[in-house]
N, CA, C, O and the ligand as a Tripos MOL2 file, in Angstrom:
@<TRIPOS>MOLECULE
protein
  233   231    59     0     0
PROTEIN
NO_CHARGES

@<TRIPOS>ATOM
      1 N          -0.9250  -21.7150   20.8500 N.3       1 MET1
      2 CA         -0.8860  -22.3570   19.5520 C.3       1 MET1
      3 C          -1.0670  -21.3390   18.4360 C.2       1 MET1
      4 O          -0.5990  -21.5360   17.3140 O.2       1 MET1
      5 N          -1.7550  -20.2450   18.7600 N.am      2 ASN2
      6 CA         -1.9930  -19.2320   17.7390 C.3       2 ASN2
      7 C          -0.8520  -18.2180   17.7470 C.2       2 ASN2
      8 O          -0.7980  -17.3570   18.6260 O.2       2 ASN2
      9 N           0.0330  -18.3080   16.8030 N.am      3 GLU3
     10 CA          1.2070  -17.4500   16.7990 C.3       3 GLU3
     11 C           0.8360  -15.9800   16.6160 C.2       3 GLU3
     12 O           1.5650  -15.0990   17.0710 O.2       3 GLU3
     13 N          -0.2680  -15.7090   15.9670 N.am      4 GLN4
     14 CA         -0.6570  -14.3170   15.7170 C.3       4 GLN4
     15 C          -0.9740  -13.6050   17.0300 C.2       4 GLN4
     16 O          -0.8710  -12.3800   17.1000 O.2       4 GLN4
     17 N          -1.3520  -14.3360   18.0580 N.am      5 GLN5
     18 CA         -1.6770  -13.7060   19.3420 C.3       5 GLN5
     19 C          -0.4330  -13.2340   20.0680 C.2       5 GLN5
     20 O          -0.5360  -12.4130   20.9790 O.2       5 GLN5
     21 N           0.7150  -13.7150   19.7010 N.am      6 ASP6
     22 CA          1.9340  -13.3740   20.3900 C.3       6 ASP6
     23 C           2.4760  -12.0170   20.0320 C.2       6 ASP6
     24 O           3.2800  -11.4530   20.7740 O.2       6 ASP6
     25 N           2.0560  -11.4910   18.9220 N.am      7 LYS7
     26 CA          2.5390  -10.1750   18.5000 C.3       7 LYS7
     27 C           1.3750   -9.1990   18.4210 C.2       7 LYS7
     28 O           0.2370   -9.5980   18.1710 O.2       7 LYS7
     29 N           1.6600   -7.9300   18.6320 N.am      8 PRO8
     30 CA          0.5730   -6.9390   18.6200 C.3       8 PRO8
     31 C           0.0570   -6.6680   17.2200 C.2       8 PRO8
     32 O           0.7550   -6.8760   16.2270 O.2       8 PRO8
     33 N          -1.1820   -6.1990   17.1650 N.am      9 THR9
     34 CA         -1.7330   -5.7210   15.9140 C.3       9 THR9
     35 C          -1.1390   -4.3410   15.6200 C.2       9 THR9
     36 O          -1.1910   -3.4570   16.4750 O.2       9 THR9
     37 N          -0.5950   -4.1500   14.4650 N.am     10 THR10
     38 CA          0.0070   -2.8680   14.1200 C.3      10 THR10
     39 C          -0.9440   -2.0940   13.1950 C.2      10 THR10
     40 O          -1.3350   -2.5850   12.1360 O.2      10 THR10
     41 N          -1.3030   -0.8900   13.6110 N.am     11 ILE11
     42 CA         -2.1610   -0.0460   12.7860 C.3      11 ILE11
     43 C          -1.4510    1.2590   12.5000 C.2      11 ILE11
     44 O          -0.5850    1.6840   13.2640 O.2      11 ILE11
     45 N          -1.8200    1.8970   11.3940 N.am     12 CYS12
     46 CA         -1.2570    3.1830   11.0480 C.3      12 CYS12
     47 C          -1.8050    4.2350   12.0060 C.2      12 CYS12
     48 O          -3.0170    4.3460   12.1860 O.2      12 CYS12
     49 N          -0.9090    5.0070   12.6200 N.am     13 ALA13
     50 CA         -1.3420    5.9980   13.5930 C.3      13 ALA13
     51 C          -2.0400    7.1720   12.9080 C.2      13 ALA13
     52 O          -2.7010    7.9620   13.5820 O.2      13 ALA13
     53 N          -1.9120    7.3050   11.6040 N.am     14 TRP14
     54 CA         -2.4890    8.4280   10.8790 C.3      14 TRP14
     55 C          -3.8770    8.0870   10.3390 C.2      14 TRP14
     56 O          -4.8260    8.8430   10.5430 O.2      14 TRP14
     57 N          -3.9950    6.9490    9.6520 N.am     15 CYS15
     58 CA         -5.2740    6.6300    9.0060 C.3      15 CYS15
     59 C          -5.9170    5.3630    9.5570 C.2      15 CYS15
     60 O          -6.9520    4.9310    9.0500 O.2      15 CYS15
     61 N          -5.3200    4.7540   10.5960 N.am     16 ASP16
     62 CA         -5.8590    3.5800   11.2590 C.3      16 ASP16
     63 C          -5.9370    2.3590   10.3750 C.2      16 ASP16
     64 O          -6.6560    1.4110   10.6900 O.2      16 ASP16
     65 N          -5.2070    2.3640    9.2710 N.am     17 GLU17
     66 CA         -5.1650    1.1700    8.4340 C.3      17 GLU17
     67 C          -4.4140    0.0700    9.1620 C.2      17 GLU17
     68 O          -3.3720    0.3230    9.7660 O.2      17 GLU17
     69 N          -4.9380   -1.1560    9.1090 N.am     18 VAL18
     70 CA         -4.2620   -2.2670    9.7540 C.3      18 VAL18
     71 C          -3.0670   -2.6850    8.9260 C.2      18 VAL18
     72 O          -3.2150   -3.1060    7.7780 O.2      18 VAL18
     73 N          -1.8850   -2.5710    9.5020 N.am     19 LEU19
     74 CA         -0.6610   -2.9390    8.7980 C.3      19 LEU19
     75 C          -0.3240   -4.3990    9.0060 C.2      19 LEU19
     76 O           0.1840   -5.0680    8.1060 O.2      19 LEU19
     77 N          -0.6120   -4.8920   10.2140 N.am     20 GLU20
     78 CA         -0.2830   -6.2880   10.5160 C.3      20 GLU20
     79 C          -1.2660   -6.8020   11.5510 C.2      20 GLU20
     80 O          -1.3990   -6.2290   12.6330 O.2      20 GLU20
     81 N          -1.9460   -7.8700   11.2180 N.am     21 ASN21
     82 CA         -2.8930   -8.4650   12.1510 C.3      21 ASN21
     83 C          -2.1460   -9.2320   13.2150 C.2      21 ASN21
     84 O          -1.1850   -9.9440   12.9240 O.2      21 ASN21
     85 N          -2.5930   -9.0850   14.4540 N.am     22 GLY22
     86 CA         -1.9600   -9.7760   15.5710 C.3      22 GLY22
     87 C          -2.9290   -9.9510   16.7100 C.2      22 GLY22
     88 O          -4.1310  -10.1160   16.5060 O.2      22 GLY22
     89 N          -2.3980   -9.9140   17.9040 N.am     23 GLY23
     90 CA         -3.2070  -10.1220   19.0850 C.3      23 GLY23
     91 C          -3.9440   -8.8790   19.5180 C.2      23 GLY23
     92 O          -3.9950   -7.8970   18.7770 O.2      23 GLY23
     93 N          -4.5270   -8.9030   20.7260 N.am     24 PRO24
     94 CA         -5.3400   -7.7790   21.2210 C.3      24 PRO24
     95 C          -4.5120   -6.5260   21.5010 C.2      24 PRO24
     96 O          -5.0570   -5.4220   21.5220 O.2      24 PRO24
     97 N          -3.2260   -6.6760   21.7140 N.am     25 ASP25
     98 CA         -2.3920   -5.4850   21.9170 C.3      25 ASP25
     99 C          -2.2410   -4.7510   20.6090 C.2      25 ASP25
    100 O          -2.1140   -5.3640   19.5490 O.2      25 ASP25
    101 N          -2.2560   -3.4170   20.6870 N.am     26 VAL26
    102 CA         -2.1590   -2.6010   19.4710 C.3      26 VAL26
    103 C          -0.8710   -1.7880   19.4940 C.2      26 VAL26
    104 O          -0.5600   -1.0920   20.4600 O.2      26 VAL26
    105 N          -0.1410   -1.9040   18.3970 N.am     27 SER27
    106 CA          1.0550   -1.1010   18.2130 C.3      27 SER27
    107 C           0.8140   -0.1480   17.0380 C.2      27 SER27
    108 O           0.1630   -0.5120   16.0590 O.2      27 SER27
    109 N           1.3360    1.0580   17.1430 N.am     28 HIS28
    110 CA          1.1190    2.0180   16.0800 C.3      28 HIS28
    111 C           2.3280    2.0960   15.1830 C.2      28 HIS28
    112 O           3.4710    2.1030   15.6410 O.2      28 HIS28
    113 N           2.0540    2.1550   13.8950 N.am     29 GLY29
    114 CA          3.0890    2.3150   12.8960 C.3      29 GLY29
    115 C           2.6340    3.3610   11.8830 C.2      29 GLY29
    116 O           1.8050    4.2190   12.1860 O.2      29 GLY29
    117 N           3.1780    3.2760   10.7020 N.am     30 ILE30
    118 CA          2.7680    4.1970    9.6440 C.3      30 ILE30
    119 C           2.7630    3.4510    8.3270 C.2      30 ILE30
    120 O           3.7010    2.7180    8.0130 O.2      30 ILE30
    121 N           1.6910    3.6410    7.5490 N.am     31 CYS31
    122 CA          1.6150    2.9610    6.2660 C.3      31 CYS31
    123 C           2.4310    3.7420    5.2400 C.2      31 CYS31
    124 O           2.8150    4.8850    5.4870 O.2      31 CYS31
    125 N           2.6920    3.1310    4.0990 N.am     32 THR32
    126 CA          3.5490    3.7800    3.1060 C.3      32 THR32
    127 C           2.9390    5.0770    2.5760 C.2      32 THR32
    128 O           3.6510    6.0500    2.3300 O.2      32 THR32
    129 N           1.6240    5.0820    2.4040 N.am     33 ALA33
    130 CA          0.9670    6.2770    1.8770 C.3      33 ALA33
    131 C           1.1270    7.4560    2.8460 C.2      33 ALA33
    132 O           1.4550    8.5690    2.4350 O.2      33 ALA33
    133 N           0.8880    7.1910    4.1420 N.am     34 CYS34
    134 CA          1.0210    8.2640    5.1200 C.3      34 CYS34
    135 C           2.4880    8.6370    5.3130 C.2      34 CYS34
    136 O           2.7980    9.7970    5.5860 O.2      34 CYS34
    137 N           3.3900    7.6730    5.1740 N.am     35 ALA35
    138 CA          4.8110    7.9730    5.3070 C.3      35 ALA35
    139 C           5.2540    8.9280    4.2010 C.2      35 ALA35
    140 O           6.0340    9.8460    4.4500 O.2      35 ALA35
    141 N           4.7580    8.7140    2.9840 N.am     36 GLU36
    142 CA          5.1190    9.6210    1.8930 C.3      36 GLU36
    143 C           4.5780   11.0280    2.1490 C.2      36 GLU36
    144 O           5.2700   12.0180    1.9140 O.2      36 GLU36
    145 N           3.3290   11.1070    2.6330 N.am     37 GLN37
    146 CA          2.7670   12.4270    2.9580 C.3      37 GLN37
    147 C           3.5740   13.0880    4.0610 C.2      37 GLN37
    148 O           3.8420   14.2890    4.0190 O.2      37 GLN37
    149 N           3.9600   12.2850    5.0540 N.am     38 PHE38
    150 CA          4.6920   12.8120    6.1840 C.3      38 PHE38
    151 C           6.0280   13.3740    5.7290 C.2      38 PHE38
    152 O           6.4410   14.4410    6.1830 O.2      38 PHE38
    153 N           6.7040   12.6660    4.8380 N.am     39 ILE39
    154 CA          7.9970   13.1200    4.3370 C.3      39 ILE39
    155 C           7.8320   14.4060    3.5360 C.2      39 ILE39
    156 O           8.6480   15.3210    3.6450 O.2      39 ILE39
    157 N           6.7750   14.4720    2.7330 N.am     40 GLN40
    158 CA          6.5170   15.6960    1.9550 C.3      40 GLN40
    159 C           6.2850   16.8870    2.8760 C.2      40 GLN40
    160 O           6.7600   17.9920    2.6090 O.2      40 GLN40
    161 N           5.5350   16.6480    3.9850 N.am     41 GLN41
    162 CA          5.2830   17.7400    4.9240 C.3      41 GLN41
    163 C           6.5770   18.1470    5.6250 C.2      41 GLN41
    164 O           6.7820   19.3260    5.9120 O.2      41 GLN41
    165 N           7.4410   17.1890    5.8980 N.am     42 LEU42
    166 CA          8.7250   17.5200    6.4850 C.3      42 LEU42
    167 C           9.5320   18.3920    5.5440 C.2      42 LEU42
    168 O          10.1630   19.3610    5.9650 O.2      42 LEU42
    169 N           9.5080   18.0440    4.2740 N.am     43 ASP43
    170 CA         10.2330   18.8380    3.2870 C.3      43 ASP43
    171 C           9.7060   20.2880    3.2560 C.2      43 ASP43
    172 O          10.4830   21.2380    3.1630 O.2      43 ASP43
    173 N           8.3770   20.4350    3.3360 N.am     44 LEU44
    174 CA          7.7770   21.7700    3.3200 C.3      44 LEU44
    175 C           8.1330   22.5280    4.5790 C.2      44 LEU44
    176 O           8.3260   23.7440    4.5430 O.2      44 LEU44
    177 N           8.2210   21.8150    5.7000 N.am     45 ALA45
    178 CA          8.4630   22.4610    6.9840 C.3      45 ALA45
    179 C           9.9320   22.7930    7.1880 C.2      45 ALA45
    180 O          10.2690   23.5310    8.1140 O.2      45 ALA45
    181 N          10.7930   22.2800    6.3660 N.am     46 CYS46
    182 CA         12.2190   22.4920    6.5430 C.3      46 CYS46
    183 C          12.7140   23.5430    5.5570 C.2      46 CYS46
    184 O          12.8590   23.2460    4.3710 O.2      46 CYS46
    185 N          12.9760   24.7670    6.0170 N.am     47 PRO47
    186 CA         13.3440   25.8720    5.0950 C.3      47 PRO47
    187 C          14.6350   25.5870    4.3250 C.2      47 PRO47
    188 O          14.8210   26.0840    3.2150 O.2      47 PRO47
    189 N          15.5050   24.8060    4.9030 N.am     48 THR48
    190 CA         16.7730   24.5820    4.2350 C.3      48 THR48
    191 C          16.6260   23.7680    2.9620 C.2      48 THR48
    192 O          17.5130   23.7530    2.1090 O.2      48 THR48
    193 N          15.4790   23.0860    2.8490 N.am     49 ARG49
    194 CA         15.2430   22.3130    1.6510 C.3      49 ARG49
    195 C          14.4390   23.1080    0.6190 C.2      49 ARG49
    196 O          14.1860   22.6290   -0.4860 O.2      49 ARG49
    197 N          14.0470   24.3090    0.9860 N.am     50 GLN50
    198 CA         13.2530   25.1440    0.0850 C.3      50 GLN50
    199 C          14.1210   26.2110   -0.5760 C.2      50 GLN50
    200 O          15.0620   26.7210    0.0310 O.2      50 GLN50
    201 N          13.8080   26.5330   -1.7830 N.am     51 ARG51
    202 CA         14.5230   27.6140   -2.4620 C.3      51 ARG51
    203 C          13.5780   28.8240   -2.5600 C.2      51 ARG51
    204 O          13.1210   29.1800   -3.6460 O.2      51 ARG51
    205 N          13.3000   29.4330   -1.4330 N.am     52 HIS52
    206 CA         12.4920   30.6360   -1.3850 C.3      52 HIS52
    207 C          11.1140   30.4160   -1.9970 C.2      52 HIS52
    208 O          10.5050   31.3460   -2.5270 O.2      52 HIS52
    209 N          10.6250   29.1740   -1.9200 N.am     53 ALA53
    210 CA          9.3050   28.8810   -2.4610 C.3      53 ALA53
    211 C           8.2180   29.4020   -1.5540 C.2      53 ALA53
    212 O           7.1230   29.7240   -2.0160 O.2      53 ALA53
    213 N           8.5050   29.4900   -0.2680 N.am     54 LEU54
    214 CA          7.5060   29.9530    0.6780 C.3      54 LEU54
    215 C           8.0940   31.0790    1.5110 C.2      54 LEU54
    216 O           9.2720   31.0280    1.8660 O.2      54 LEU54
    217 N           7.3050   32.0900    1.8280 N.am     55 PRO55
    218 CA          7.7910   33.2050    2.6790 C.3      55 PRO55
    219 C           7.7990   32.7820    4.1350 C.2      55 PRO55
    220 O           6.9020   33.1560    4.8900 O.2      55 PRO55
    221 N           8.7860   32.0150    4.5380 N.am     56 ILE56
    222 CA          8.8620   31.5220    5.9170 C.3      56 ILE56
    223 C           9.5640   32.5510    6.7910 C.2      56 ILE56
    224 O          10.7060   32.9320    6.5350 O.2      56 ILE56
    225 N           8.8690   32.9860    7.8140 N.am     57 ALA57
    226 CA          9.4550   33.9590    8.7430 C.3      57 ALA57
    227 C          10.5440   33.3030    9.5830 C.2      57 ALA57
    228 O          10.3770   32.1840   10.0660 O.2      57 ALA57
    229 N          11.6370   33.9930    9.7500 N.am     58 SER58
    230 CA         12.7270   33.4430   10.5360 C.3      58 SER58
    231 C          12.8640   34.1470   11.8590 C.2      58 SER58
    232 O          13.7410   33.8060   12.6520 O.2      58 SER58
    233 ZN         -1.8090    5.5160    6.9960 Zn       59 ZN59
@<TRIPOS>BOND
     1     1     2 1
     2     2     3 1
     3     3     4 2
     4     3     5 am
     5     5     6 1
     6     6     7 1
     7     7     8 2
     8     7     9 am
     9     9    10 1
    10    10    11 1
    11    11    12 2
    12    11    13 am
    13    13    14 1
    14    14    15 1
    15    15    16 2
    16    15    17 am
    17    17    18 1
    18    18    19 1
    19    19    20 2
    20    19    21 am
    21    21    22 1
    22    22    23 1
    23    23    24 2
    24    23    25 am
    25    25    26 1
    26    26    27 1
    27    27    28 2
    28    27    29 am
    29    29    30 1
    30    30    31 1
    31    31    32 2
    32    31    33 am
    33    33    34 1
    34    34    35 1
    35    35    36 2
    36    35    37 am
    37    37    38 1
    38    38    39 1
    39    39    40 2
    40    39    41 am
    41    41    42 1
    42    42    43 1
    43    43    44 2
    44    43    45 am
    45    45    46 1
    46    46    47 1
    47    47    48 2
    48    47    49 am
    49    49    50 1
    50    50    51 1
    51    51    52 2
    52    51    53 am
    53    53    54 1
    54    54    55 1
    55    55    56 2
    56    55    57 am
    57    57    58 1
    58    58    59 1
    59    59    60 2
    60    59    61 am
    61    61    62 1
    62    62    63 1
    63    63    64 2
    64    63    65 am
    65    65    66 1
    66    66    67 1
    67    67    68 2
    68    67    69 am
    69    69    70 1
    70    70    71 1
    71    71    72 2
    72    71    73 am
    73    73    74 1
    74    74    75 1
    75    75    76 2
    76    75    77 am
    77    77    78 1
    78    78    79 1
    79    79    80 2
    80    79    81 am
    81    81    82 1
    82    82    83 1
    83    83    84 2
    84    83    85 am
    85    85    86 1
    86    86    87 1
    87    87    88 2
    88    87    89 am
    89    89    90 1
    90    90    91 1
    91    91    92 2
    92    91    93 am
    93    93    94 1
    94    94    95 1
    95    95    96 2
    96    95    97 am
    97    97    98 1
    98    98    99 1
    99    99   100 2
   100    99   101 am
   101   101   102 1
   102   102   103 1
   103   103   104 2
   104   103   105 am
   105   105   106 1
   106   106   107 1
   107   107   108 2
   108   107   109 am
   109   109   110 1
   110   110   111 1
   111   111   112 2
   112   111   113 am
   113   113   114 1
   114   114   115 1
   115   115   116 2
   116   115   117 am
   117   117   118 1
   118   118   119 1
   119   119   120 2
   120   119   121 am
   121   121   122 1
   122   122   123 1
   123   123   124 2
   124   123   125 am
   125   125   126 1
   126   126   127 1
   127   127   128 2
   128   127   129 am
   129   129   130 1
   130   130   131 1
   131   131   132 2
   132   131   133 am
   133   133   134 1
   134   134   135 1
   135   135   136 2
   136   135   137 am
   137   137   138 1
   138   138   139 1
   139   139   140 2
   140   139   141 am
   141   141   142 1
   142   142   143 1
   143   143   144 2
   144   143   145 am
   145   145   146 1
   146   146   147 1
   147   147   148 2
   148   147   149 am
   149   149   150 1
   150   150   151 1
   151   151   152 2
   152   151   153 am
   153   153   154 1
   154   154   155 1
   155   155   156 2
   156   155   157 am
   157   157   158 1
   158   158   159 1
   159   159   160 2
   160   159   161 am
   161   161   162 1
   162   162   163 1
   163   163   164 2
   164   163   165 am
   165   165   166 1
   166   166   167 1
   167   167   168 2
   168   167   169 am
   169   169   170 1
   170   170   171 1
   171   171   172 2
   172   171   173 am
   173   173   174 1
   174   174   175 1
   175   175   176 2
   176   175   177 am
   177   177   178 1
   178   178   179 1
   179   179   180 2
   180   179   181 am
   181   181   182 1
   182   182   183 1
   183   183   184 2
   184   183   185 am
   185   185   186 1
   186   186   187 1
   187   187   188 2
   188   187   189 am
   189   189   190 1
   190   190   191 1
   191   191   192 2
   192   191   193 am
   193   193   194 1
   194   194   195 1
   195   195   196 2
   196   195   197 am
   197   197   198 1
   198   198   199 1
   199   199   200 2
   200   199   201 am
   201   201   202 1
   202   202   203 1
   203   203   204 2
   204   203   205 am
   205   205   206 1
   206   206   207 1
   207   207   208 2
   208   207   209 am
   209   209   210 1
   210   210   211 1
   211   211   212 2
   212   211   213 am
   213   213   214 1
   214   214   215 1
   215   215   216 2
   216   215   217 am
   217   217   218 1
   218   218   219 1
   219   219   220 2
   220   219   221 am
   221   221   222 1
   222   222   223 1
   223   223   224 2
   224   223   225 am
   225   225   226 1
   226   226   227 1
   227   227   228 2
   228   227   229 am
   229   229   230 1
   230   230   231 1
   231   231   232 2
@<TRIPOS>SUBSTRUCTURE
     1 MET1         2 RESIDUE 1 A MET
     2 ASN2         6 RESIDUE 1 A ASN
     3 GLU3        10 RESIDUE 1 A GLU
     4 GLN4        14 RESIDUE 1 A GLN
     5 GLN5        18 RESIDUE 1 A GLN
     6 ASP6        22 RESIDUE 1 A ASP
     7 LYS7        26 RESIDUE 1 A LYS
     8 PRO8        30 RESIDUE 1 A PRO
     9 THR9        34 RESIDUE 1 A THR
    10 THR10       38 RESIDUE 1 A THR
    11 ILE11       42 RESIDUE 1 A ILE
    12 CYS12       46 RESIDUE 1 A CYS
    13 ALA13       50 RESIDUE 1 A ALA
    14 TRP14       54 RESIDUE 1 A TRP
    15 CYS15       58 RESIDUE 1 A CYS
    16 ASP16       62 RESIDUE 1 A ASP
    17 GLU17       66 RESIDUE 1 A GLU
    18 VAL18       70 RESIDUE 1 A VAL
    19 LEU19       74 RESIDUE 1 A LEU
    20 GLU20       78 RESIDUE 1 A GLU
    21 ASN21       82 RESIDUE 1 A ASN
    22 GLY22       86 RESIDUE 1 A GLY
    23 GLY23       90 RESIDUE 1 A GLY
    24 PRO24       94 RESIDUE 1 A PRO
    25 ASP25       98 RESIDUE 1 A ASP
    26 VAL26      102 RESIDUE 1 A VAL
    27 SER27      106 RESIDUE 1 A SER
    28 HIS28      110 RESIDUE 1 A HIS
    29 GLY29      114 RESIDUE 1 A GLY
    30 ILE30      118 RESIDUE 1 A ILE
    31 CYS31      122 RESIDUE 1 A CYS
    32 THR32      126 RESIDUE 1 A THR
    33 ALA33      130 RESIDUE 1 A ALA
    34 CYS34      134 RESIDUE 1 A CYS
    35 ALA35      138 RESIDUE 1 A ALA
    36 GLU36      142 RESIDUE 1 A GLU
    37 GLN37      146 RESIDUE 1 A GLN
    38 PHE38      150 RESIDUE 1 A PHE
    39 ILE39      154 RESIDUE 1 A ILE
    40 GLN40      158 RESIDUE 1 A GLN
    41 GLN41      162 RESIDUE 1 A GLN
    42 LEU42      166 RESIDUE 1 A LEU
    43 ASP43      170 RESIDUE 1 A ASP
    44 LEU44      174 RESIDUE 1 A LEU
    45 ALA45      178 RESIDUE 1 A ALA
    46 CYS46      182 RESIDUE 1 A CYS
    47 PRO47      186 RESIDUE 1 A PRO
    48 THR48      190 RESIDUE 1 A THR
    49 ARG49      194 RESIDUE 1 A ARG
    50 GLN50      198 RESIDUE 1 A GLN
    51 ARG51      202 RESIDUE 1 A ARG
    52 HIS52      206 RESIDUE 1 A HIS
    53 ALA53      210 RESIDUE 1 A ALA
    54 LEU54      214 RESIDUE 1 A LEU
    55 PRO55      218 RESIDUE 1 A PRO
    56 ILE56      222 RESIDUE 1 A ILE
    57 ALA57      226 RESIDUE 1 A ALA
    58 SER58      230 RESIDUE 1 A SER
    59 ZN59       233 GROUP 0 **** ****
């Protein structure tokens, strides 16, 4: 009868923020704040997106 028990609880894998309340099963996702940080780190880690801003060894 409790529909929330049918789906897992989704928490952010980075900061453990609860994204969606559900049953005892836990699924990992990512919240918007961590997603933005993650994208920024990807940009920093990808030399092709940088214009010689960092001395990245090749
Ligand atoms: Zn998060």
